[in-house]
Rosetta silent file (secondary structure, phi, psi, omega in degrees, C-alpha in Angstrom):
SEQUENCE: XXXXXXXXXXXXXXXXXXXXXXXXXXXXXXXXXXXXXXXXXXXXXXXXXXXXXXXXXXXXXXXXXXXXXXXXXXXXXXXXXXXXXXXXXXXXXXXXXXXXXXXXXXXXXXXXXXXXXXXXXXXXXXXXXXXXXXXXXXXXXXXXXXXXXXXXXXXXXXXXXXXXXXXXXXXXXXXXXXXXXXXXXXXXXXXXXXXXXXXXXXXXXXXXXXXXXXXXXXXXXXXXXXXXXXXXXXXXXXXXXXXXXXXXXXXXXXXXXXXXXXXXXXXXXXXXXXXXXXXXXXXXXXXXXXXXXXXXXXXXXXXXXXXXXXXXXXXXXXXXXXXXXXXXXXXXXXXXXXXXXXXXXXXXXX
SCORE:     score description
SCORE:     0.000 S_00000001
   1 L     0.000  126.838  178.473    2.020   45.950  -85.980 S_00000001
   2 L  -148.166  169.699  179.056   -1.148   47.042  -87.705 S_00000001
   3 H   -61.098  -25.862 -178.209   -3.192   46.446  -90.832 S_00000001
   4 H   -66.383  -18.551 -179.555   -1.873   49.681  -92.411 S_00000001
   5 H   -89.449   14.825 -178.253    1.548   47.851  -92.815 S_00000001
   6 E  -115.507  162.829  178.876   -0.018   45.313  -95.250 S_00000001
   7 E  -144.223  172.205  168.995   -0.596   45.399  -98.957 S_00000001
   8 L   -59.372  154.293 -178.545   -2.023   43.032 -101.594 S_00000001
   9 L   -64.102  126.983 -171.719    0.104   39.980 -102.107 S_00000001
  10 L   -73.415  157.753  175.089    3.029   41.028 -104.357 S_00000001
  11 L   -57.370  128.757  177.647    3.903   39.371 -107.654 S_00000001
  12 L    94.641   -9.548  178.968    6.057   36.337 -107.072 S_00000001
  13 L  -116.331   14.730 -179.894    4.806   35.823 -103.488 S_00000001
  14 L   -77.941  158.845  174.796    1.418   34.270 -104.210 S_00000001
  15 L  -150.912  171.636 -174.393    0.444   30.863 -102.963 S_00000001
  16 L   -77.975   99.960 -177.266   -2.724   28.668 -103.058 S_00000001
  17 H   -68.099  -36.019  176.678   -4.964   30.217 -100.502 S_00000001
  18 H   -60.829  -40.062  177.256   -7.683   27.519 -100.890 S_00000001
  19 H   -67.087  -39.464  177.608   -5.109   24.857 -100.018 S_00000001
  20 H   -62.141  -40.835 -178.387   -3.972   26.813  -97.004 S_00000001
  21 H   -66.190  -37.575  179.868   -7.589   27.201  -95.780 S_00000001
  22 H   -63.054  -43.544 -177.959   -8.111   23.380  -96.169 S_00000001
  23 H   -66.395  -44.614  179.849   -4.997   22.698  -94.080 S_00000001
  24 H   -65.722  -24.678  177.722   -5.978   25.140  -91.402 S_00000001
  25 H   -61.738  -25.954 -177.041   -9.383   23.686  -91.214 S_00000001
  26 H  -112.226   -8.136 -177.187   -7.887   20.481  -89.794 S_00000001
  27 H  -118.679  -21.705  179.009   -4.816   21.919  -87.950 S_00000001
  28 L  -109.787  113.983 -176.467   -5.894   25.208  -86.386 S_00000001
  29 L   -58.935  132.663  176.337   -8.549   24.866  -83.648 S_00000001
  30 L    85.658    3.160 -179.876  -11.609   27.024  -84.234 S_00000001
  31 L   -65.853  139.277  173.248  -10.801   27.814  -87.908 S_00000001
  32 L  -152.041  131.237 -178.425  -13.820   28.658  -89.970 S_00000001
  33 L   -67.066  162.554    5.318  -13.770   30.240  -93.473 S_00000001
  34 L   -80.272  164.123  177.653  -13.450   32.707  -95.104 S_00000001
  35 E  -113.797  122.717  176.046   -9.811   33.183  -94.972 S_00000001
  36 E  -105.980  135.785 -179.116   -8.403   36.685  -95.882 S_00000001
  37 E  -130.167  126.124  170.811   -4.725   37.104  -96.726 S_00000001
  38 E  -128.932  157.924 -177.814   -2.623   40.175  -97.153 S_00000001
  39 E  -102.767  137.930  169.092    1.225   40.638  -97.227 S_00000001
  40 E   -66.679  142.942  178.210    3.289   42.774  -94.849 S_00000001
  41 L   -69.600  -40.227 -178.150    5.263   45.443  -96.580 S_00000001
  42 L   -82.123 -171.181  179.066    8.494   44.791  -94.673 S_00000001
  43 L    97.893   97.035 -175.768   10.575   41.703  -94.317 S_00000001
  44 L   -84.424  -16.494 -168.183   13.721   41.248  -96.289 S_00000001
  45 L  -113.732  -73.144 -174.759   14.165   37.521  -95.734 S_00000001
  46 L  -102.040  123.465  176.629   11.010   35.511  -95.121 S_00000001
  47 L   -58.302  139.140 -168.549    7.723   36.690  -96.638 S_00000001
  48 E  -126.705  135.426 -177.994    5.190   37.563  -93.948 S_00000001
  49 E  -130.475  147.632  167.164    1.380   37.626  -94.326 S_00000001
  50 E   -95.045  124.166  177.096   -1.548   38.756  -92.313 S_00000001
  51 E  -104.554  143.827  175.713   -4.343   36.179  -92.049 S_00000001
  52 E  -121.169  121.827 -179.021   -7.937   37.089  -91.090 S_00000001
  53 E  -124.517   90.617 -173.222  -10.006   34.243  -89.735 S_00000001
  54 L    66.284 -129.286  174.494  -13.390   35.591  -88.648 S_00000001
  55 L   -90.683    7.828  178.002  -12.581   38.110  -85.905 S_00000001
  56 E   -98.666  149.966  175.777   -9.153   36.519  -85.289 S_00000001
  57 E  -131.698  143.592  175.766   -5.887   37.551  -86.893 S_00000001
  58 E  -131.148  160.298  169.919   -2.631   35.661  -87.372 S_00000001
  59 E  -111.606  130.866  176.108    0.749   36.232  -88.955 S_00000001
  60 E  -104.219  123.801  179.284    2.069   33.683  -91.384 S_00000001
  61 E  -114.324  128.547 -179.150    5.855   33.475  -91.862 S_00000001
  62 E  -137.657  167.290  174.265    7.177   31.247  -94.772 S_00000001
  63 L   -78.280  150.052  178.886   10.294   30.660  -96.646 S_00000001
  64 L   -70.503  159.739  173.342   10.734   32.481  -99.981 S_00000001
  65 L   -72.831  164.192  172.986   10.255   30.574 -103.217 S_00000001
  66 L    90.177 -178.725 -178.367   13.084   29.610 -105.458 S_00000001
  67 L   -70.791  135.370 -176.168   16.671   28.476 -104.870 S_00000001
  68 L  -120.422  153.110  177.414   17.994   29.506 -101.405 S_00000001
  69 L   -69.898  148.653 -176.702   21.477   29.792  -99.924 S_00000001
  70 L   -60.305  135.351  177.145   22.367   26.806  -97.743 S_00000001
  71 L    78.246    1.831  179.978   21.241   27.169  -94.126 S_00000001
  72 L   -93.517  163.353  171.289   19.215   30.300  -94.829 S_00000001
  73 L    65.813   36.160 -178.036   15.546   31.079  -94.162 S_00000001
  74 L   -78.494   78.875 -179.643   15.205   28.525  -91.270 S_00000001
  75 H   -68.639  -20.940  176.714   11.713   29.354  -90.233 S_00000001
  76 H   -67.720  -34.905  173.883   11.557   26.083  -88.334 S_00000001
  77 H   -66.951  -34.413  176.654   14.205   27.453  -86.024 S_00000001
  78 H   -56.784  -50.837 -177.351   12.217   30.667  -85.621 S_00000001
  79 H   -58.641  -45.622 -170.687    9.223   28.580  -84.418 S_00000001
  80 H   -64.082  -41.739 -175.933   11.278   26.385  -82.107 S_00000001
  81 H   -71.546  -36.100  179.896   12.951   29.281  -80.231 S_00000001
  82 H   -64.330  -44.871  178.894    9.721   31.342  -79.910 S_00000001
  83 H   -57.450  -46.862 -177.209    7.939   28.251  -78.605 S_00000001
  84 H   -62.512  -31.391 -176.517   10.722   27.565  -76.123 S_00000001
  85 H   -87.633   -6.303  173.612   10.561   31.174  -74.782 S_00000001
  86 L   -58.957  125.709 -179.942    6.881   31.112  -74.043 S_00000001
  87 L    91.188   -3.558 -179.775    6.569   31.644  -70.281 S_00000001
  88 L   -81.890  -13.312 -171.692   10.229   32.778  -69.867 S_00000001
  89 L   101.556  -20.753  172.350    9.405   36.369  -69.428 S_00000001
  90 L   -76.222  128.703 -174.515   10.913   37.317  -72.766 S_00000001
  91 L   -72.713  116.235  176.651    8.165   38.915  -74.744 S_00000001
  92 L  -138.738  151.139  173.672    7.217   36.680  -77.675 S_00000001
  93 L   -75.595  157.222  172.666    4.071   36.016  -79.603 S_00000001
  94 L   -69.527  143.952  178.227    2.147   32.751  -79.258 S_00000001
  95 L  -125.006   99.271 -172.275    2.928   30.372  -82.152 S_00000001
  96 L   -81.997   -5.862 -170.859   -0.008   27.947  -82.539 S_00000001
  97 E  -162.141  136.042  163.412    1.152   26.057  -85.623 S_00000001
  98 E  -125.214  134.205  173.878    4.214   24.936  -87.668 S_00000001
  99 E  -116.614  116.354 -174.829    3.832   23.298  -91.052 S_00000001
 100 L   -97.306   -6.575 -176.290    6.891   21.654  -92.424 S_00000001
 101 L   -85.815  116.378 -173.747    5.155   20.173  -95.520 S_00000001
 102 L   -73.821  -10.082 -178.363    5.973   22.282  -98.632 S_00000001
 103 L   -67.582  -24.975 -177.940    2.978   20.730 -100.460 S_00000001
 104 L   -66.427  -58.919 -176.938    0.551   23.093  -98.602 S_00000001
 105 L  -129.461    7.917  179.222    1.713   26.442  -99.842 S_00000001
 106 L   107.746  -26.310  175.550    5.028   25.688 -101.549 S_00000001
 107 L  -148.000  161.654  168.846    7.307   26.101  -98.558 S_00000001
 108 L   -54.746  157.801 -179.126    7.286   25.428  -94.801 S_00000001
 109 E  -159.617  167.816  171.313    5.563   28.126  -92.739 S_00000001
 110 E  -142.980  160.592  174.271    4.376   28.832  -89.144 S_00000001
 111 E  -112.430  143.294  166.283    1.665   30.936  -87.640 S_00000001
 112 E  -131.910  160.387  177.628    1.884   33.325  -84.714 S_00000001
 113 E   -64.859  142.284  174.355   -0.716   35.433  -83.092 S_00000001
 114 L   -76.388  132.059  177.220   -1.287   38.974  -84.378 S_00000001
 115 L  -118.786  129.334 -179.924   -0.546   41.607  -81.756 S_00000001
 116 L   -82.719  116.542 -179.690   -1.869   45.209  -82.013 S_00000001
 117 L  -166.796 -164.005 -178.142    0.961   47.535  -81.180 S_00000001
 118 E  -109.980  134.914  171.912    3.582   50.000  -82.250 S_00000001
 119 L  -121.153  123.721 -176.690    6.657   49.270  -84.415 S_00000001
 120 L   -98.891  115.157 -179.759    9.235   52.042  -84.681 S_00000001
 121 L   -88.151  -28.923 -179.248   11.106   52.053  -87.975 S_00000001
 122 L  -105.578  123.089 -178.636   13.133   55.203  -87.401 S_00000001
 123 L   -66.961  -15.483  173.392   15.423   55.119  -84.365 S_00000001
 124 L   -71.341  -11.023  177.947   15.072   58.869  -84.002 S_00000001
 125 L    49.286   57.556 -179.061   11.443   58.123  -82.943 S_00000001
 126 L   -66.263  -20.010 -178.217    9.983   61.222  -84.645 S_00000001
 127 L   -82.362   -3.006 -176.173    6.430   60.160  -83.780 S_00000001
 128 L  -111.652  159.683  171.808    7.153   60.448  -80.044 S_00000001
 129 L   -83.286  164.005 -174.765    7.824   63.376  -77.798 S_00000001
 130 H   -51.327  -45.750 -177.887   11.250   64.115  -76.240 S_00000001
 131 H   -71.689  -12.420 -177.424   10.261   62.622  -72.855 S_00000001
 132 H   -92.486  -14.610 -172.782    8.885   59.461  -74.425 S_00000001
 133 H   -73.365  -49.494 -174.174   12.053   58.339  -76.264 S_00000001
 134 H   -62.292  -31.856 -179.987   14.442   57.270  -73.569 S_00000001
 135 H   -68.571  -31.295  173.030   11.914   54.891  -71.988 S_00000001
 136 H   -58.651  -47.895  178.943   11.659   53.090  -75.382 S_00000001
 137 H   -66.463  -38.539  179.445   15.398   52.515  -75.421 S_00000001
 138 H   -61.692  -41.020  178.609   15.395   51.423  -71.792 S_00000001
 139 H   -70.330  -32.534  175.005   12.784   48.769  -72.548 S_00000001
 140 H   -66.589  -44.818 -178.491   14.770   47.540  -75.531 S_00000001
 141 H   -57.107  -45.968 -179.020   17.968   47.283  -73.458 S_00000001
 142 H   -65.163  -37.940 -179.784   16.126   45.429  -70.694 S_00000001
 143 H   -65.106  -40.906  178.641   14.467   43.015  -73.124 S_00000001
 144 H   -67.478  -49.062 -179.352   17.812   42.015  -74.661 S_00000001
 145 H   -56.864  -39.407 -177.399   19.476   41.658  -71.226 S_00000001
 146 H   -65.646  -44.175  179.766   16.552   39.494  -70.105 S_00000001
 147 H   -61.606  -35.737 -175.443   16.874   37.253  -73.174 S_00000001
 148 H   -78.206  -12.230  175.271   20.612   36.721  -72.467 S_00000001
 149 L   -92.230   -5.128 -179.892   19.813   35.664  -68.904 S_00000001
 150 L   -70.755  135.111  174.469   17.462   32.874  -69.909 S_00000001
 151 L   -76.829  103.972 -171.871   18.812   29.371  -69.192 S_00000001
 152 L   -64.303  -27.387  176.396   18.817   27.895  -72.696 S_00000001
 153 L   -70.920  -42.181 -176.581   19.069   24.394  -71.329 S_00000001
 154 L   -70.113  -25.289  176.209   16.119   24.745  -68.978 S_00000001
 155 L   -93.277   11.095  174.772   13.810   25.997  -71.771 S_00000001
 156 L    82.420   30.018  178.622   14.740   23.043  -74.058 S_00000001
 157 L  -103.507   20.654  171.223   17.214   24.667  -76.440 S_00000001
 158 L   -58.642  131.490  178.763   19.902   22.036  -75.944 S_00000001
 159 L    81.198   -0.042  177.125   21.213   21.412  -79.416 S_00000001
 160 L   -70.547  -19.665  173.316   19.808   24.656  -80.790 S_00000001
 161 L  -170.588  164.638  178.744   23.357   25.646  -81.579 S_00000001
 162 L   -74.876  140.998 -173.192   26.851   24.590  -80.568 S_00000001
 163 L   -88.222    7.989  179.623   27.747   26.125  -77.236 S_00000001
 164 L  -136.598  159.256  173.319   31.304   26.901  -78.000 S_00000001
 165 L    53.877   42.409  179.149   33.411   28.821  -80.580 S_00000001
 166 H   -60.083  -47.634 -172.915   30.378   30.836  -81.744 S_00000001
 167 H   -69.053  -40.371  175.783   32.474   33.710  -83.158 S_00000001
 168 H   -59.795  -45.423 -179.574   34.808   31.459  -85.074 S_00000001
 169 H   -69.042  -36.955 -177.838   31.908   29.543  -86.601 S_00000001
 170 H   -72.140  -40.031  179.421   29.932   32.722  -87.396 S_00000001
 171 H   -62.009  -41.378  179.633   32.853   34.389  -89.051 S_00000001
 172 H   -67.531  -46.106 -177.386   33.415   31.300  -91.238 S_00000001
 173 H   -59.294  -52.790 -174.658   29.594   30.959  -91.934 S_00000001
 174 H   -74.045  -16.636  169.326   29.100   34.580  -92.975 S_00000001
 175 H   -73.525  -38.199  176.812   32.262   34.572  -95.104 S_00000001
 176 H   -64.218  -42.013 -174.872   30.801   31.564  -96.953 S_00000001
 177 H   -70.376  -36.073  177.994   27.428   33.209  -97.312 S_00000001
 178 H   -59.408  -51.995  179.463   29.061   36.400  -98.517 S_00000001
 179 H   -62.378  -33.763  178.728   31.093   34.590 -101.084 S_00000001
 180 H   -64.065  -40.531 -175.790   28.004   32.580 -102.170 S_00000001
 181 H  -103.785   10.357 -171.084   25.989   35.676 -102.845 S_00000001
 182 L   -67.768  129.229 -179.118   28.800   37.990 -103.916 S_00000001
 183 L  -121.566  -12.959 -179.387   27.864   40.188 -106.854 S_00000001
 184 L  -155.378  156.866  179.159   30.523   42.977 -106.570 S_00000001
 185 L   -77.468  136.871  177.841   33.895   43.510 -104.835 S_00000001
 186 L  -132.562  100.064 -173.492   33.982   45.208 -101.381 S_00000001
 187 H   -61.047  -34.393 -177.866   37.601   45.781 -100.291 S_00000001
 188 H   -69.956  -30.323  177.239   36.630   46.517  -96.694 S_00000001
 189 H   -64.423  -46.063 -178.330   34.767   43.144  -96.552 S_00000001
 190 H   -58.736  -40.904 -177.587   37.997   41.386  -97.743 S_00000001
 191 H   -68.920  -41.679  179.894   40.007   43.153  -94.942 S_00000001
 192 H   -63.589  -37.973  179.870   37.394   42.119  -92.333 S_00000001
 193 H   -60.844  -31.705 -179.381   37.478   38.477  -93.553 S_00000001
 194 H   -85.150  -40.161 -172.871   41.192   38.487  -92.854 S_00000001
 195 H   -76.129  -43.685 -171.797   41.190   40.521  -89.606 S_00000001
 196 H   -58.093  -52.510 -178.973   38.272   39.087  -87.634 S_00000001
 197 H   -57.987  -21.960 -173.419   39.541   35.480  -87.166 S_00000001
 198 H   -91.562  -11.646 -172.893   42.858   36.797  -85.902 S_00000001
 199 L  -130.363   32.147  178.291   41.368   39.061  -83.176 S_00000001
 200 L   -72.785  123.073 -176.605   38.660   36.984  -81.517 S_00000001
 201 L   -60.383  154.737  179.274   38.432   37.796  -77.770 S_00000001
 202 L   -80.608  -11.662 -171.521   39.206   34.995  -75.310 S_00000001
 203 L   -79.885   87.294 -175.314   36.088   35.816  -73.358 S_00000001
 204 L   -94.583  128.732  178.476   33.692   33.102  -74.469 S_00000001
 205 L  -135.212  150.307 -176.773   30.147   33.238  -73.232 S_00000001
 206 L  -134.815  124.472  178.172   27.067   31.388  -74.429 S_00000001
 207 E  -139.740  177.345  164.940   23.475   32.604  -74.278 S_00000001
 208 E   -68.769  130.899 -178.799   20.410   32.614  -76.544 S_00000001
 209 E  -114.055  122.518  178.709   21.334   34.976  -79.325 S_00000001
 210 L   -70.550  -41.311  173.004   18.479   36.636  -81.244 S_00000001
 211 L    91.865  -17.042  178.090   20.758   37.446  -84.120 S_00000001
 212 L  -150.022   42.141 -174.917   18.692   40.402  -85.491 S_00000001
 213 L   -75.964  100.143  178.720   17.738   42.287  -82.438 S_00000001
 214 L  -130.138  163.517 -179.310   16.708   45.728  -83.702 S_00000001
 215 H   -55.858  -41.731 -174.202   14.217   48.358  -82.698 S_00000001
 216 H   -83.165    2.043  169.986   11.881   47.633  -85.570 S_00000001
 217 H   -93.654   15.629  177.155   11.864   43.922  -84.674 S_00000001
 218 E  -114.606  138.968  171.285    9.973   44.837  -81.424 S_00000001
 219 E  -108.465  125.004  176.880    6.259   45.416  -80.991 S_00000001
 220 E  -103.039  153.308  178.267    5.608   47.953  -78.256 S_00000001
 221 L   -57.163  146.044  177.870    2.286   48.426  -76.405 S_00000001
 222 L   -57.579  -22.402 -167.193    0.092   51.036  -77.977 S_00000001
 223 L  -132.896   10.571 -179.317    0.106   53.284  -74.918 S_00000001
 224 L  -160.544  159.210  179.733    3.242   52.616  -72.934 S_00000001
 225 L   -82.437   68.024 -178.439    7.002   51.835  -73.362 S_00000001
 226 L  -128.279  128.679  176.265    6.589   48.154  -72.881 S_00000001
 227 E   -71.617  118.886  177.581    7.784   45.380  -75.369 S_00000001
 228 E   -85.822  -31.535 -172.714    4.861   43.111  -76.208 S_00000001
 229 E  -160.264  141.326  171.418    6.788   40.860  -78.610 S_00000001
 230 E  -107.146  129.011 -176.206   10.208   40.203  -80.167 S_00000001
 231 L  -110.557  171.205  170.851    9.981   39.249  -83.788 S_00000001
 232 L    60.689   71.492 -173.907   12.125   37.775  -86.618 S_00000001
 233 L   -98.560   14.942 -176.390   14.008   35.018  -84.827 S_00000001
 234 L   -56.358  -34.237 -178.793   15.411   33.459  -88.073 S_00000001
 235 L   -90.721    2.310 -175.000   19.058   34.163  -87.186 S_00000001
 236 L   -68.757  154.480 -179.901   18.726   33.077  -83.581 S_00000001
 237 E  -165.952 -168.202  165.790   21.090   30.478  -82.102 S_00000001
 238 E   -94.781  120.580 -174.523   23.239   29.833  -79.057 S_00000001
 239 E  -155.028 -166.057 -173.493   25.834   32.580  -79.344 S_00000001
 240 L   -90.700  125.491  179.844   27.763   35.385  -77.678 S_00000001
 241 H   -61.882  -32.708 -177.315   25.619   37.981  -75.989 S_00000001
 242 H   -69.517  -29.670  174.847   28.077   40.759  -76.718 S_00000001
 243 H   -67.291  -45.389  175.693   27.805   40.167  -80.458 S_00000001
 244 H   -53.272  -46.860  179.216   24.018   40.391  -80.091 S_00000001
 245 H   -64.158  -44.773 -176.467   24.370   43.624  -78.125 S_00000001
 246 H   -70.255  -32.310  178.170   26.794   45.225  -80.672 S_00000001
 247 H   -66.775  -44.589 -176.333   24.489   44.319  -83.544 S_00000001
 248 H   -64.579  -34.808 -174.978   21.602   45.937  -81.636 S_00000001
 249 H   -95.329   13.823  175.677   23.619   49.105  -81.083 S_00000001
 250 H   -62.655  -23.059 -177.295   24.782   49.545  -84.712 S_00000001
 251 H   -63.697  -22.084  174.848   22.238   52.253  -85.220 S_00000001
 252 H   -68.048  -23.787 -177.753   24.488   54.699  -83.431 S_00000001
 253 L   -90.201  -19.914 -177.890   27.051   54.124  -86.097 S_00000001
 254 L   -80.464  144.003  173.926   24.615   54.548  -89.084 S_00000001
 255 E   -67.472  153.157 -175.925   24.081   57.974  -90.433 S_00000001
 256 L   -70.386  -23.884 -174.631   20.669   59.459  -89.844 S_00000001
 257 L  -101.140   27.860 -174.061   20.093   60.093  -93.580 S_00000001
 258 L   -80.763   48.130  171.737   20.865   56.425  -94.569 S_00000001
 259 L    56.195 -121.858 -176.948   17.610   56.012  -96.641 S_00000001
 260 L   -87.118    8.056  177.392   15.605   53.019  -95.591 S_00000001
 261 L  -130.579   57.928 -174.741   18.172   52.124  -92.854 S_00000001
 262 L   -68.110  151.703 -178.480   18.348   55.308  -90.881 S_00000001
 263 L  -128.188 -161.986 -175.081   20.576   55.507  -87.829 S_00000001
 264 L  -111.561   -0.128 -175.560   21.349   58.031  -85.081 S_00000001
 265 E   -64.953  130.083  177.619   24.770   59.204  -86.419 S_00000001
 266 L    86.985   -2.049 -179.149   25.003   63.012  -86.595 S_00000001
 267 L   -94.381  153.045  176.776   21.858   63.757  -84.587 S_00000001
 268 L   -80.220   91.063 -174.139   21.646   65.852  -81.424 S_00000001
 269 H   -63.258  -43.961 -179.283   20.743   62.928  -79.144 S_00000001
 270 H   -57.551  -41.625  179.359   20.503   65.178  -75.993 S_00000001
 271 H   -64.584  -33.392 -176.411   17.969   67.432  -77.762 S_00000001
 272 H   -85.382  -18.068 -176.606   16.016   64.406  -78.871 S_00000001
 273 L    78.242   26.992  179.470   16.082   62.738  -75.496 S_00000001
 274 L  -106.541  143.316 -176.977   17.754   59.624  -76.788 S_00000001
 275 L   -75.927  149.569  172.618   20.607   58.028  -74.882 S_00000001
 276 L   -65.010  168.004  179.129   24.161   57.953  -76.355 S_00000001
 277 H   -59.910  -46.091  178.905   25.629   54.627  -77.450 S_00000001
 278 H   -60.491  -43.174  178.322   27.718   54.509  -74.182 S_00000001
 279 H   -61.462  -43.549  176.279   24.641   55.260  -72.105 S_00000001
 280 H   -66.380  -38.263  173.096   22.728   52.542  -73.708 S_00000001
 281 H   -62.898  -40.498 -177.775   25.438   49.976  -73.299 S_00000001
 282 H   -65.131  -36.859 -179.279   25.677   51.001  -69.654 S_00000001
 283 H   -67.968  -39.297  173.816   21.913   50.509  -69.319 S_00000001
 284 H   -60.127  -47.251 -179.288   22.186   46.983  -70.848 S_00000001
 285 H   -58.315  -42.196 -179.832   25.101   46.219  -68.457 S_00000001
 286 H   -65.568  -38.395  176.977   23.056   47.377  -65.409 S_00000001
 287 H   -69.332  -29.463 -175.349   20.191   45.113  -66.522 S_00000001
 288 H  -100.589    5.653  177.984   22.439   42.119  -67.196 S_00000001
 289 L    70.239   38.593 -178.849   24.554   42.540  -63.964 S_00000001
 290 L  -114.968  156.441  177.783   27.778   43.528  -65.855 S_00000001
 291 L   -88.523  -42.819 -177.292   30.311   46.181  -65.140 S_00000001
 292 L  -160.660  179.481  176.039   31.277   46.703  -68.797 S_00000001
 293 L  -112.407  102.003  175.774   31.663   45.102  -72.272 S_00000001
 294 L   -68.550  140.622  174.304   35.316   44.134  -72.925 S_00000001
 295 L    65.349   35.667 -175.912   36.578   44.284  -76.497 S_00000001
 296 H   -58.132  -40.113 -177.631   33.345   46.094  -77.575 S_00000001
 297 H   -65.024  -26.816  176.664   34.717   47.410  -80.853 S_00000001
 298 H   -65.086  -47.423  178.681   35.569   43.886  -82.010 S_00000001
 299 H   -55.600  -36.992  177.020   31.941   42.956  -81.522 S_00000001
 300 H   -67.611  -46.685  176.864   30.858   46.017  -83.432 S_00000001
 301 H   -58.223  -53.213  177.605   33.217   45.129  -86.328 S_00000001
 302 H   -54.324  -43.921  179.711   31.922   41.616  -86.366 S_00000001
 303 H   -63.387  -42.205 -179.360   28.288   42.670  -86.309 S_00000001
 304 H   -70.275  -31.564  172.668   28.773   45.078  -89.193 S_00000001
 305 H   -65.674  -41.817 -178.588   30.626   42.439  -91.232 S_00000001
 306 H   -64.236  -46.063 -178.412   27.755   40.023  -90.542 S_00000001
 307 H   -65.310  -32.840  175.572   25.189   42.586  -91.556 S_00000001
 308 H   -64.113  -40.607  175.234   27.065   43.345  -94.688 S_00000001
 309 H   -60.536  -43.465  178.729   27.057   39.613  -95.599 S_00000001
 310 H   -61.078  -45.470  179.897   23.253   39.614  -95.022 S_00000001
 311 H   -60.374  -40.037 -178.438   22.869   42.668  -97.208 S_00000001
 312 H   -64.062  -39.604 -178.606   24.881   41.038 -100.000 S_00000001
 313 H   -67.568  -32.802  178.282   22.609   38.047  -99.768 S_00000001
 314 H   -64.927  -41.398 -179.727   19.504   40.327 -100.035 S_00000001
 315 H   -65.558  -38.401  179.204   21.077   41.906 -103.172 S_00000001
 316 H   -67.091  -34.964  173.844   21.764   38.504 -104.692 S_00000001
 317 H   -69.748  -35.415  176.294   18.029   37.582 -104.116 S_00000001
 318 H   -63.897  -39.673 -179.516   17.063   40.850 -105.715 S_00000001
 319 H   -75.429  -29.077  177.018   19.091   40.013 -108.820 S_00000001
 320 H   -78.371  -14.826  177.776   17.660   36.465 -108.798 S_00000001
 321 L    85.888   16.452  175.104   14.130   37.911 -108.677 S_00000001
 322 L  -124.102   30.399  172.010   13.004   36.285 -105.363 S_00000001
 323 L   -65.472  145.829 -174.843   13.586   39.057 -102.835 S_00000001
 324 L   -80.375  -28.260 -175.602   10.950   39.307 -100.179 S_00000001
 325 L  -119.389  148.362 -179.878   10.620   43.189  -99.980 S_00000001
 326 L   -65.666  -20.579 -178.165   10.333   45.780 -102.682 S_00000001
 327 L   -99.071   25.509 -176.842   13.277   47.787 -101.331 S_00000001
 328 H   -63.359  -34.867  177.788   15.641   44.803 -101.562 S_00000001
 329 H   -61.138  -44.649 -178.916   17.949   46.543 -104.112 S_00000001
 330 H   -68.822  -43.528  173.881   18.452   49.544 -101.862 S_00000001
 331 H   -61.711  -42.100  179.178   19.138   47.379  -98.759 S_00000001
 332 H   -58.125  -38.799 -177.392   21.483   45.181 -100.783 S_00000001
 333 L   -73.455   -4.486  172.981   23.512   48.088 -101.875 S_00000001
 334 L   -75.375   -9.862 -177.557   24.191   48.937  -98.209 S_00000001
 335 H   -48.613  -48.556 -176.233   26.678   46.003  -98.110 S_00000001
 336 H   -65.334  -49.712  175.093   29.542   48.214  -98.990 S_00000001
 337 H   -61.729  -32.580  179.820   28.954   51.093  -96.464 S_00000001
 338 H   -70.522  -37.055  176.416   28.290   48.588  -93.745 S_00000001
 339 H   -61.933  -42.503 -177.210   31.542   46.807  -94.444 S_00000001
 340 H   -67.070  -38.469  172.177   33.317   50.142  -94.371 S_00000001
 341 H   -64.137  -37.802  173.141   31.854   50.988  -91.000 S_00000001
 342 H   -58.659  -41.137  175.497   32.906   47.595  -89.833 S_00000001
 343 H   -66.816  -36.898  175.983   36.482   48.200  -90.876 S_00000001
 344 H   -62.402  -33.097  177.990   36.438   51.534  -89.066 S_00000001
 345 H   -70.134  -39.603  173.984   35.418   49.746  -85.942 S_00000001
 346 H   -55.082  -46.747 -178.897   38.252   47.228  -86.497 S_00000001
 347 H   -61.692  -36.080 -179.982   40.793   50.042  -86.806 S_00000001
 348 H   -69.308  -33.469 -178.970   39.413   51.502  -83.642 S_00000001
 349 H   -76.802  -17.051 -176.492   39.920   48.155  -81.729 S_00000001
 350 L   -70.447    0.000    0.000   43.575   47.929  -82.784 S_00000001
């Protein structure tokens, strides 16, 4: 994360900076004006801003303006899970403040400490040398495994989600979200909506689930393959660890030339020094103390279905004019190929 990833506040994402400064003056210890605000370029869901307060920097995450889908953009949940994980060994940023009063800047928001580090947008890691790439993937696998080993009751996340029937509820939820934001027909999505509830594995496990655990949601140290922070916890809940893992590993299914959502498909991974999907899953299993992931293709199908529903919601926000990122249309149009990849995984699982 760096200043270079910010821009002037985009049209439609403005808020009253003077009112925010007045609020911070009484709620953020050590605050002193002036307050500088810029917007991060990324972020499809919740608008994210860089705040400069003297020689200190913070990141502000808020809900988008306008009408929102039910249950979406729950930044209060993001704050709660990050706060709970402080001291757990899972790398998260410090979160000094949550404001649930929409009168301050128009929507609830929270602050987290700004961390100087590296964010990798392209899973092929073109900015690194061959020998530097595998350690990045190892660090990612270990971080996810560590998260799934945290005792969610011990860190105060009782009630953060229902501890049973996660897959049943998620399939129903994302079916509703997809239908609520639907703007065009996707036959593969219709097939997945029918297939997934009928093929849920009996192996029920419950852990903290990040929900959007991707390479670009990790901040790495500037000079070593160490994860400093895990970001974007909006979709976190109590869930099934294998669904979290399959979502994380979707990049092996995405084609490398997929525009703003590049994957590893079609690349010479050995030449690049990047593990195969099977090798990555094995590394996660070793860190998590597992022998294998049963019914893995089901979890891949589910994860791609879920991501397609998210993409459809992004496209609906684009059409409504309240999308958070300038590439929302392009991301939204990925819903169809994501669903088609999901159905291919379902057919593989049969």
